[in-house]
Steps between C-alpha positions, in 0.01 A plus 500: 500500500208302644233655724314321779213646696493434877365648821791673665439307824528168306825605347652605829398176680771239528754726350775248569342244266447496120175660401230234446149635456185284528489478115821294512324225700167541321616535137868393518629858402528856611288706265673802350438767240729605222448878533336786702178504313437127549606544863240768566237284322592197726497717818144623419372163396642282765581730788243780477346405848833436669534712812821684562781601272566307175841498343646365175820310538755566223654170436821455289432188303878446439567447869205274589582164638187353344411477131245736335236363274307731266138396458199628313247705715204313636171550315322805642835673582527851358811388313330204348374734227861609411632272223827338608483613860690296740520518886804388703466238775792433739496125544632503856566730805647844420839545656491840669822628338327478160257774626683815395225747599148578626239721345202617698169445324283801534127418510189714469223488758342198315823301520593535139870525441595837345882517499828364613730728697842434644495390864773630733 
């Protein structure tokens, strides 16, 4: 399972199209995390100031229409200190049927991600 952090409004926009966040145009990939801990870290680091609800998309890698590339974390990333750590990058838009669930990202008053909880 891959995790991708997104503002709920961005996920809901253009629901009839494959999901293609700004990172796909900017970096050529959809940035994902391999587990809940890395997802919470990414939510805090990159989305701490994002207004409104944040969610983690649960993406089934086996049903993606785009390939997944596993890359070393960027220098400065919290995972860069973990030997052998790799992060998944989806190398194209995410077909919406590959998203098998959503988890709400609960944040504290300072915007730090605390936990993932199932979203109805």
